[in-house]
C-alpha positions as CSV (number, residue, x, y, z in Angstrom):
1,M,110.9,170.8,119.2
2,E,108.4,168.1,118.1
3,R,104.7,167.7,119.0
4,R,105.1,165.7,122.3
5,E,107.7,168.2,123.5
6,L,105.4,171.1,122.6
7,H,102.6,169.5,124.6
8,A,104.8,169.1,127.6
9,V,106.0,172.8,127.4
10,L,102.4,174.0,127.1
11,S,101.3,171.9,130.0
12,E,104.1,173.1,132.2
13,A,103.3,176.7,131.3
14,G,99.7,176.2,132.5
15,V,98.0,176.6,129.1
16,A,94.5,175.2,129.4
17,D,93.8,172.0,127.6
18,G,90.9,173.4,125.7
19,Y,92.9,176.2,124.1
20,Y,94.7,174.0,121.6
21,R,94.7,170.7,119.7
22,I,97.9,168.9,118.5
23,E,97.1,166.2,116.0
24,G,98.0,162.7,117.4
25,V,99.2,164.1,120.7
26,H,96.6,166.3,122.4
27,E,93.0,166.0,121.2
28,P,90.7,167.2,124.0
29,V,87.3,165.4,124.4
30,P,84.8,166.8,124.2
31,T,86.0,169.0,121.4
32,P,86.1,172.6,122.5
33,T,84.0,175.1,120.4
34,D,87.2,177.0,119.4
35,F,90.9,176.4,119.7
36,L,94.3,176.7,118.0
37,F,95.5,173.7,116.2
38,L,98.6,172.0,114.7
39,R,98.2,169.3,112.1
40,Q,99.9,167.6,109.1
41,A,98.3,168.3,105.8
42,S,97.7,165.6,103.2
43,D,100.7,166.9,101.1
44,G,103.0,166.5,104.1
45,A,103.3,170.2,105.1
46,W,102.4,171.2,108.6
47,E,99.6,173.7,109.4
48,T,98.7,175.9,112.3
49,G,95.4,177.6,112.6
50,V,92.2,178.3,114.4
51,Y,89.0,176.2,114.7
52,E,85.9,178.3,115.2
53,R,82.2,177.4,114.9
54,G,82.9,174.1,113.2
55,T,85.4,175.5,110.6
56,Y,89.2,175.0,110.4
57,E,91.0,178.1,109.2
58,V,94.7,177.6,108.4
59,I,96.8,180.6,109.5
60,A,100.1,179.3,108.2
61,R,101.7,176.3,106.4
62,H,105.2,175.2,107.5
63,P,107.9,173.0,105.9
64,S,108.6,171.0,109.1
65,E,107.0,169.8,112.3
66,Q,109.6,171.8,114.3
67,V,108.7,175.1,112.6
68,A,105.0,174.5,113.1
69,C,105.5,173.7,116.8
70,A,107.5,176.9,117.3
71,H,104.6,178.8,115.6
72,L,101.9,177.3,117.8
73,L,104.0,177.9,120.9
74,H,104.4,181.6,119.9
75,L,100.6,181.9,119.4
76,L,99.8,180.4,122.8
77,L,102.4,182.1,124.9
């Protein structure tokens, strides 16, 4: 699964838009105060984590977009 597919699955499952941010695919405006995220790091790895009180905290780093998407899906469902 890639990011766009993940977004579709989360939408179909009824996960609220403000619960998550997927870089380049789903970036809610205004930015919620806290949410789970999926993003690509500067070194090419993929990261999942939580944003709280203005700070990004990486929970896990992943070797591929597919693995990162599966992890975010697990966290949200």
